[in-house]
N, C-alpha and C positions, 0 to 999 in steps of 0.2 A: 407572394402570389401575383401572377400576371393579371393586369386589369383586362376586363373583357374588351374585345375589339368591336365597337358598334357598327363598323362597316364590313364585317366579315361576309363573304359571298354566301348566299343562300338561294335556293330556288324561289322564283317569284310566287307570291300568293295569288296573283291574278294574271296568269300568263296570257299574253296577247292583248290585254286591255291597256288603254292609254288615257282614259278619262274623256274621250272625244264626246263633245256635245254637253258636257257638264259645266255649269256656271257656278263659280265660287266667289263669294264676297270675302275679302281678306281685310278684317278690321284691325288696323295696326298703324304703323308710321308712314304708310304709303309704299310706293315701289319705285325704284330707279330702273327704268327700262334699258339703260345702257350697260347694266352689270353683266359680267360674263356668264352668270348662272341664270339669267333671265332671257327668255325669248320674247322680245317686245311684241311680236304678233299675237301672243297669248295674254296680253294685258289689255283689257277693255277700259273704256272711259269710267272714271270713278268720281269720288267726291271727297272733300274734306268736311269734317263735322267739328264745329267749334264747341267750346266748353258749355255754351248755353243751348246747344242742340241745333243751332242754325247751320246752314249749309254754305259751302264755298265751292263753286264749280269753275273757278278761274283756271287759266292755262297751266299753271304750275301747282295747282291745289294739292295734288297727290304725289308730288315729287318727294321721294324719301331722302331726308337729310340726316337721319340717324343710322340707317343701315339695317335696323331690326326688321321692318316690314319686308324689305327686299330679301333678307335671309329666310324669313318665314315663307314668302311666296316661292322662293327657290326650292325649299324643302318640299312644298306641295307639288310643284311642277316637275321635280325630279321623279316623283312617283307617277304623276298623271300629266305627262308632257303635252297632251292635246286638250286639256281642260282650259277654260277661259277664266282668268282671275280679274275681279273688279276691285281695285284698291279703294278702301274706305279709311281715310287718314284721320285718326283721332289723337295720335301722339305728335307733338310738335317739338318743343325744346327738350323734352325728356319723355320717359315711358310712364307718364302720368296723365290722366284725363278725368273727366267727371262722369258720374252716372248718367246725367242728362245726355252727354255726348254718346255714350255707349248705347243707350236706349234708342236715340235717334238714328244711330248707325245701323242697328238691327232693323229698325222699321224701314229705313231707306233701302237696305239690302233686300228685304222681303218684297218691297214694291218693284224691284228690278227683276223679280221672278227668277232669282238664283235657286240653285238646288241645295247648296251648302253655304253656311255662314261660319267662317273660321274666326273665333274670338280667343286670342291667346290668353288673355288675363280677364279681369273683371273687377267687381267691387266686393270687398269683404264686409261692408256695412249692411246688416240685416234689414235696416229700415227701407232699403231699396228693393226688397223682394217683390212687393206688389207690382211695381212698374216694370221690373224685368220679366215677371211672370206674364204680364199682359203682352209685352213685346214678343216673347217666345211663342205665346199662343197665336199672335198675329202672323208670325213667321211660319208656323206650322200650317195655319189655315191657307197660306199662300203657297204651300208646297216646299218650304225651305226647312232644312234640318240644321239646328245650331249645334256646333261642336266647340266646347269651351273648357278651360281649366276648371277642375272641380275644387281645387284648393290652391292657396298661395301661402307658402311657408307654414303649412299645417293648419291654416285657417280656412274654413269653407268659403267658397268663392261664388258669387253670382255673375252670370246665370248658370254656371256649370253644375251647381248642386241641385238645380230645379228638375222636376219631372218634365219629360219631353225634350231634354237636352242630352246629348252624348257627352258625359263628363269624362275628363281625361286626367290621369295622374302620371307622375314620372316613374320610370323604372330604369335606372342607370345600367342594369345588367341586360336589358332587352336590346337585341340588335336592331338596327334601323330598318331592317327588312321584315320585321315581325311585330306582332302586337301581343299583349297579355290581357288577361281578364281577372278582375277581383270583384268582390262584393262588399259593399258598405251598407250593412243592414240588409234591406231587401232590394237594393239597387245595384245593378251591374255597373262597373267602371272599367274603362279601357286604360291599359298601361302602355306606354311607349317610351322610346329613347328620347332624351332631352338634347341630343346633339343635332345641329343642322347639317346640311350638305357639307362635306369636307372640302377644305382648301388644300391642294397638294403642297406638301412640305410644311404645313402648319399644324401643330398638335391640336387636338380637339379642345383642350382646356385653354388654349390661347385664342380661340374663336368665341363667338357668342354661343351660349348654351342655356338650357333651362326649360321650364314648363311650356313656354311658348312653342318650342320646337317639338315637344311631345304632342301638343295639339295639332301642329302642322303635319306630323307623320300620320296621325289618325285621319285628318282631312284628306290627305293624299290617297290613303287607302279607301276612304269613303267615296272619293271621286271614281275610283276604279269599280267599286261595288255598284255605284249608281248606273253604270252602263248596263247592268242587268240585275234586277232583283231588288234594288233599293239599298240605301246605306244602312238600314236597320239590320240587315243580315250580318253586319260586322260583329254584333254581339255573338252570334252563333259561330262565326269564323274564329273569333278570338278564343272562345271556349274550346273549340276543336284543336287549337294549336297550343 
């Protein structure tokens, strides 16, 4: 059986929309503004958050040395090319950080009056639920919607599993131009492809892939939705498709 083509051409879900005026915090490994898939003009000043939750605003604080955050931002900007991304660097030597750093990153993002907060992963430790719930409530009060992975390796993930967060799961059969919808108990969950923006001549499985990019697909669509009607309409959109 032929594997599904995640990049197959399909009519756009939001024709004519570009994410103009939408501000997105991208909590990840930073962004490299010189990458071919990044428009440096769409990258706003950001911040690095250390493991203890303290902030670093130095000149190279958000420069991505892992490539992951750059690929996530590229997937978002591919769908919403006129959105503005604020890099929030929490990953340094590898794709691991602390709950304190993630919570501080959410709070910093909310204080910047962003519309969306893209959090590719999170914590699988349930003891952190109260602090994540408080940070999510603070973000919503500031007008920001958190979009995050609902699970990691089959384990529920914070803050993606919380009420008030758009939780995302992987669907490898979903084309990158579409979303799916599932229900986990009484909660809707959005499904998206785990492949990033393609590199010509490079097979998808030789590039980065995974839940981080499913979250980025949803955030890109949410930025388009935010131009009119608000990101919450994504649940209705996904159900209709």
